[in-house]
C-alpha positions, 0 to 999 in steps of 0.5 A: 450386897448390903441392903440400904433398907435393912441397914436403916431398919437395923439402926432404928431397932438398935436404938429402941433395943438399947433402952432397957427399962425396969418395967420392960415396957416402954413408950415410943414418942415420934413427930410426924416427920420422924414417923414417916421416916420410921414407917419407910423401913418398919411396920407396926408389928416390928415396933411392938416386938421391941416391948413398945406398948404405946406409940404417940405423936409428940404434937398431940395431946398425951396422957401421963404414963408411968413408963419410960419413953423413947423419943425419936425426933427431928431436932427442931426447936419446937420438939426440944420445947415439947420435951421440956414441957413433958417433964414440967414438975406438975405434968410429967408425962413419963418417968424418964426419957431416952432421946434419939435425934434423926439429925445431930442436935445443935449444941445450943438446943442440947444446952437448953435441954441440959439447963431445963427441969427435964434434965434430971429425967434424961438418961441419954441423947444420941444422934442417929444420922438417919434423916433420909429415905431408903427407897430401894436396896441400892437407892435413896431419896431426900424427897426434896423435889423443890430443889430442882427449882432452887438449883436451876430457876433463873433469878427474876431480876438482876437485883434478885441474884443475892437473895436467890443465892442465899436461899440456894446456899441454905438448900445446899447446906441442908442437902449436904447434911443428908448426904453425910447422914447416908455416908455415916449410916453406911459406915463409909468415909469416902473419897469425894469427886464432883462433876465440873462441866466445861461447856457452860457456866454455873447455872441458876442463882450460881451464875456469875453476877456482880451481886454475888461475885467478889470485887474485881482485882486491879486491872494492872495486877490482873494483867501483870501476873500469870500464875494462880498464886501470884495473882493474889487472893482478890483475883482468885476470889473474883474468878471462883464465881466461874467455878461455883457449880452446885456439885462443887459446893455440895462436895465441899460441904459434905467433905467438911461434915465428914471430916468433922465427924471423923474428928469427933469419932477417930475410929470412924469408919469402924468395921469388923470386916475391913472394906476398901474405901469407897468413893462418892460421886456428886453430879447433877441433872444438867450432866445428862438432860437426855435421860429424862426425855427418853422412853424406857422399856424396862419394866420399872422405868416403863411402868412409872413413865406410862402408868399413874404410879404415885411416888414410884410405889403406890399403884391403883387398879381394879382387882378381881376378888374371890367371888369374881367382883372387881374392886378398886385397890391400891398396892405398894411396889417395894422390895418386899414384892419378890416378883417385882424385884425380879423383873423391874430391871428387865426389858418389858418383853423379857419381864412378860416372858418371865411372868408367864414362865413363873405362872406356868411353873405354878400351874405345874406345881399345883396339878389341881388347876385345870388348863394348859400352859398359858402362852400370852398375857390374855391366856394368863388373864383368863386363867387368873379369872378362874382361880378364885373358884378353887377353895383348896389351898386357898391361902397360897392361891390368894397370895399367888393370885394377887401378886400375878394379877397386879403385874399382869395388869401393869404389863397389859396397861403398858403394852396397850399404851405402847400400841395406842401411842405409836411408841415404836415410831416415836422411840426409834426417833428418840434413840436416833437423836439420843445416840446419834446413830441408827440401829445399823450404827450409821449417822441418821440423815433423815431425822426431820423427815421421820419427825414431821409426820409424828409431829403432825399426827393428832394420834400422838399426844403433845407431851410425846412431841415435846420429848422428841423435839427436846431430844432433837435440839440436843442432838443438833446442839441447838437449832436456828430460831426459825427451825424451832418455831416451825417444829413447834408449829408442826406439833401445835404445842401450847405456850407452856409446852414450848416453855418446857423445851425452851427451859433446856437453856437453864440446864446448860443446853444450847437451844439456839444455833447460829450459822457460824456456831461450832459444836459445844465441846464437852469433856463427858460424852455418851459411849455407844454400847456394843452389847446385844440389845433392843433397837428401842433401848440403845441409849444408856444414861451418861451416868453409866459411862461415868461409873465405868470410867471411874471404876476402870480409872479412866474418868477425867479428873478435870471433869470429876476432880477430887475434893481432897485426897484421892486413891492415887495420892493426887489432889485436885487444884481446888482447896477447902476455901470455905469450910461448911458449918459442922457439928461442934465437939461435945463438951465434957459432961454433955448429954450427947454420947461421946462414943456412939455404938449404933454404927457397929457392924451387924452381928454375923449370921453365919453366911459369908458376905462378900465385902466389896468396895462401894461407889455412892452416887448423888444426882442433884436435881432428880434421878431417873429410873434408868439411872437407878437401874444402871446402879444395879446392873453395874454393881454386878458387872463391875463387882462394886456395891453401887448406891445411887441417891438424889434429891428426888426421883423423876419420871418424864411427865413430872420432869417436863411439868417441872421444866414448864415451871422452871422459868417461873421459879416453880409457880404452878408446879406439883412440888411448890405451887406457890413458887420458891420462897422470897423472904429475907436474906441470910438467917440462922440454919436452925431457923431454916430447919425449924421451918422445914420440919414445923408441926402444929400442936394439936389441942385436945378436944374431948377426953379420949376413952381408954383404948380397947385392944382391937382395931378401931372402926371409928370414922375418920380416926385414921388410927389403929389400936393394937394389942400384943399377947402378953401385954398388960391389958391397959397397955396398947399401941396406936400408930397412924397407918403408913407405912433367841440369839440374833446377829450382834450387828442387828439390834432386836426389835421390841417384840 
């Protein structure tokens, strides 16, 4: 399995290594956005090892250098102007420049560079296609949480539909470019399928409306002709509004971008080891509105649900030092932590058993530690408390101690909340609602009787009540208004919490049901799992069923049509009616490299790597940690390389907070506290892009002293000055810190 993190990391390093200078040393110039992207996969030391002597932010004041510079930037108008200013005749910052852009630079900006005084200093321009965030080995994020509101918030008035749709189309165009970046970076030219729901119309700003729908056809012509072809273009254009789902628009945009890239690079995808052509599945959050509300009990999902983990990676807790004192510390949960990667997809019970087992193995390997094997988390905690007194093997003990102290703390915190918040009773109701079955495999007949005591209880927090009511409404496919009012009354929900449940209607969920309403007919349904599992973990995300059906050739082509061609040679009824704006072919003599070589396969290391077909999944509107887990588990069971990505990752708490603000277009949310932009109509895409990645120039205050090759301790500097052995003493680098078996018929209890 190719690591997405390693792939992106290698491409940044290849770009830097491709620049060879007469002096050997070079300067790296970044902007604050590209710097964050680089810091995701590279540490300062990794960059210093590539003969980089100085790392500078392009918006900051910089002194002239006699070295050549490697620029890795977002292709904004401001950055192009800054590059030009860097090479004005009276103030040349560097002797030459090698330009790398994370996104393809538009031709008008490239032409501006070519006609500027900086042109004679430019030794090359390349597009890296790396504007996305590899957050795990098999997961990526676009870090665009505001798009949840752009996709699903209803326009405030009938006259607002046109402006809302134009704003959404900007977002879709931007998102499609980032998805195409992932495919190009992975050297993948996939078949593309997209989710086409049958039980609801397009949502949010895409809802059919006279402001955005094409003009209706003449009545007589519409009634006379039956076939799609005979109705004429006017009738087809009018009806297309009924199928303009965000997933469809995204899919066609991505297909157009990849087609254009392949036109410019006929050998794409090129690889020394041929890989079967993969598939990109584009779906959205509305496909499965159950998954964000379920209490998950695997280690990663449970931790992110119950603990204050920031952005899924940063966790703060009290750490016991070697002298026995406690201090606040913040750690990063990443693929670099082998303990974390081994247990993150395990059920919490199994994860705790493994932590205890590994702890005991460590004690056996180091006989100097006194004490018997630990049998519980408390035993492990007591043993860890005694470790700092051992001075021998100090370094190894410190590493071991910090890793296990972190995960012991996380596991204990989770289990304390599990007991305090009565999650056993809550999760049992949740699973019955989500699966429609009891642990014995029967239809639940007493859900209301089980729910009401929990809703009445003051020991159950309101957000947990919101979760079970939302799941119950989806289980019943809507409830009468009076029943919903009574549920809210039992739970004593605030108006904002009631709004979080009522907003399900904006995700295509029916929340109100009349006496004569029939069940909603859906093409995709959750398939019950017959594997031996836990009673409180019976529900599997709908994405699991979709992936299994796709790999086994059973996925309904009406529910997931192909954009263009398909492995079987079949084509969907859809056509590329609107070709998205794509990068244009570079002119002869252009600064842009005609045949980029950065996407070539990495050199062989001597180890045999199985080349498996890829399945890429993109979830517009947010993906859950349970869906991320399924990508890993199904990669093993289906023998595919499954990579999942989304606009952002979500936890139940943040999802419910977003649902609360959905009708308000995000006002009061974490992502966009002031709500969605309500500016003028359509505008050039470059203007949108410049606004997205705008950075303000920093004016110099006082002349900076020469950096000393040691760590700076100045207050508020936020910078580190580093030196590397063998580097000339006047050269340094500064970079902001970032960086037992039971009967299968009976499910296992949690513990």
